[in-house]
C-alpha positions in Angstrom: -2.6 3.0 -21.6 -1.0 3.1 -25.6 -2.3 1.6 -28.4 1.1 0.4 -29.2 1.7 -0.5 -25.7 -1.3 -2.8 -26.0 -0.6 -3.7 -28.6 2.8 -5.0 -27.8 1.1 -6.7 -24.6 -1.2 -8.3 -27.3 1.4 -9.3 -29.2 3.6 -10.6 -26.5 1.1 -12.8 -25.0 0.1 -14.4 -28.7 3.6 -15.0 -29.7 3.5 -16.7 -25.2 1.2 -18.7 -26.0 2.8 -20.4 -29.3 6.3 -20.6 -27.6 3.9 -22.5 -24.6 2.8 -24.7 -27.3 6.0 -25.4 -28.8 8.0 -25.8 -25.3 5.3 -28.2 -24.0 6.1 -30.9 -26.6 9.9 -30.6 -25.7 8.9 -30.1 -21.8 11.4 -32.4 -19.1 9.7 -31.2 -16.1 6.9 -32.0 -14.4 3.3 -30.5 -13.6 1.5 -31.2 -10.7 -1.7 -28.6 -9.1 -1.2 -30.1 -5.8 -1.0 -27.3 -3.1 2.4 -26.6 -2.1 3.9 -24.5 1.5 7.7 -24.6 0.4 8.6 -23.0 -3.0 9.6 -20.9 -5.3 8.6 -18.6 -8.0 10.5 -18.2 -11.1 10.1 -14.7 -14.2 12.4 -14.2 -17.1 12.1 -11.4 -19.3 14.1 -12.1 -22.4 15.2 -11.2 -25.6 11.8 -12.1 -27.9 9.5 -15.1 -27.7 11.2 -18.3 -28.6 12.5 -20.7 -26.6 15.7 -21.7 -28.1 16.6 -18.4 -30.4 15.7 -15.8 -28.1 17.3 -15.4 -25.1 17.2 -14.8 -21.3 17.5 -10.6 -19.7 16.7 -11.3 -16.2 16.0 -13.2 -14.2 13.8 -13.4 -10.7 13.3 -15.7 -8.7 12.1 -15.7 -4.9 11.9 -18.3 -2.6 9.5 -19.3 0.4 8.9 -21.4 3.1 5.7 -22.2 4.7 4.5 -19.2 1.6 7.2 -16.7 3.5 9.5 -15.2 1.6 13.0 -15.8 2.7 15.8 -15.1 0.1 16.0 -13.3 -3.4 17.9 -14.5 -6.8 17.7 -11.7 -9.4 20.5 -10.1 -12.0 20.6 -9.2 -15.4 21.7 -10.9 -18.3 24.2 -10.8 -21.3 22.2 -12.2 -23.9 25.5 -11.1 -25.9 23.3 -10.2 -28.9 21.0 -6.6 -29.3 18.0 -5.7 -27.5 15.0 -5.1 -29.2 13.5 -1.8 -29.7 10.0 -2.8 -29.0 11.6 -5.1 -25.8 12.9 -2.7 -24.6 9.5 -0.4 -24.7 7.9 -3.9 -22.7 10.2 -4.2 -20.6 12.5 -0.9 -19.5 15.8 -3.4 -20.1 18.2 -1.3 -22.6 21.3 -2.6 -24.0 23.7 -0.3 -21.9 22.0 -2.8 -18.8 23.0 -5.5 -19.5 26.7 -4.4 -21.4 27.8 -5.4 -18.2 25.8 -7.9 -17.1 26.9 -12.1 -17.0 26.0 -14.5 -19.3 23.4 -17.2 -18.8 26.2 -19.7 -18.3 27.5 -17.7 -15.7 24.7 -17.5 -13.5 22.5 -20.6 -13.9 24.3 -22.8 -12.1 22.9 -20.2 -8.7 20.5 -20.4 -10.2 19.4 -24.4 -9.7 21.6 -24.3 -6.2 18.9 -21.3 -5.7 16.9 -23.7 -7.0 17.7 -26.6 -4.8 14.8 -29.6 -5.2 11.7 -27.4 -4.6 8.7 -26.7 -6.9 8.9 -24.0 -9.6 5.5 -21.9 -9.8 5.5 -19.7 -12.9 2.9 -17.6 -14.0 2.5 -18.6 -17.7 4.6 -21.6 -17.0 5.6 -23.7 -20.5 6.4 -19.6 -21.4 9.9 -19.7 -18.6 10.0 -23.5 -18.4 10.3 -23.3 -22.0 13.3 -20.7 -21.5 15.2 -22.6 -19.0 15.0 -25.9 -20.8 16.4 -24.4 -23.3 19.7 -24.6 -22.2 19.6 -27.7 -20.9 22.4 -29.9 -22.6 24.0 -26.6 -23.6 28.5 -25.9 -23.2 27.9 -28.7 -19.8 24.1 -27.5 -18.3 22.0 -29.2 -17.1 18.8 -28.6 -15.8 17.0 -31.0 -13.5 14.0 -32.2 -13.9 11.6 -29.7 -11.7 7.5 -30.2 -10.7 6.2 -27.2 -12.1 2.8 -25.2 -10.9 1.9 -22.8 -13.1 -0.8 -20.4 -11.9 -2.7 -20.0 -15.1 -4.4 -22.5 -14.2 -4.9 -22.4 -11.1 -6.5 -19.2 -11.6 -8.1 -20.5 -14.3 -10.5 -22.9 -12.0 -10.5 -20.1 -8.9 -11.2 -16.7 -10.1 -13.6 -16.9 -12.8 -14.6 -13.0 -12.4 -12.0 -11.8 -14.3 -12.5 -11.8 -19.1 -8.8 -13.6 -18.6 -5.8 -14.8 -16.6 -2.9 -12.5 -17.8 0.0 -11.6 -14.6 -1.7 -7.7 -15.6 -5.4 -8.5 -15.3 -5.8 -11.1 -12.3 -2.9 -8.6 -10.3 -5.4 -5.5 -10.6 -8.4 -8.2 -9.7 -6.4 -8.5 -6.3 -5.3 -5.3 -6.3 -1.8 -5.9 -6.0 0.9 -3.4 -7.1 2.6 -4.9 -9.8 5.7 -3.8 -11.6 5.1 -5.3 -15.0 7.5 -7.3 -17.3 10.3 -6.5 -14.5 11.5 -10.2 -13.7 11.1 -9.7 -9.5 8.2 -7.3 -10.3 5.9 -10.2 -12.2 7.8 -13.3 -8.8 5.8 -10.6 -6.7 2.1 -11.0 -8.3 3.3 -15.1 -9.2 3.3 -15.1 -5.5 0.4 -13.4 -4.8 -2.0 -15.5 -7.0 -0.3 -18.9 -6.0 -1.2 -17.9 -2.5 -5.0 -16.5 -3.0 -5.7 -19.6 -5.0 -3.9 -22.3 -2.3 -4.5 -20.2 0.6 -7.3 -18.1 0.7 -9.7 -18.8 -2.3 
C-alpha cells in the first residue's frame, strides 16, 4: 500500500471515529452483543464521513438465516452531488458510475423492506447507523428502531492478537478475501468476523 493510500485510510478511520461519537449521541437504535442466527449485515460507502452532511453512494446488505447467506441487496446511489476524488481513490466509485443510479429516497424503502424485523450487524456500526438515521424524517422517510450488533465490540473481546480492530486488519488476521471499501465486500468480511466471534471463537 502506498504512503498516500495509507494516509487516506488513517484519515477515514479518524473521521469515522469522530462521526461514530457524533452519531452515538443522537442514535435512535438499540445495541446488543447477544448472539443471533438470523440477521442482516449492512455497509454504506459515502461521499464523506459526516453523517447528515455527506451522502450515501453505495448500499450493500446481506441477509443471513441460520448463519447462511440467503439474499443480497446491492445498489449504487446517486448522491446528487460531486464525489470527491479522494473518495473515488478510496472506494473506486466515480461520478460516472452513479450518474444514472437511483437516489437514496428512491431506494431506502426497499432497504427497509429487505431488513424487515431482523437485527443489523455492522462493523463500526455507529458510522453506518449515523448515515441511516440521518434519513429519518427526511421527505417522509421513517427509519425503524433497529437492534444493532457492532462487530468492532465483539472483535475487541474475542480477537486480542491484532494491533487494532479495523475491518482490513481483522480480515487479514482471519485470512479472508476482502474487497475493501466495496459495500458487499465489506459486508462479506463483516459477516465472517461476526460468525467467527459468535460461533467458532
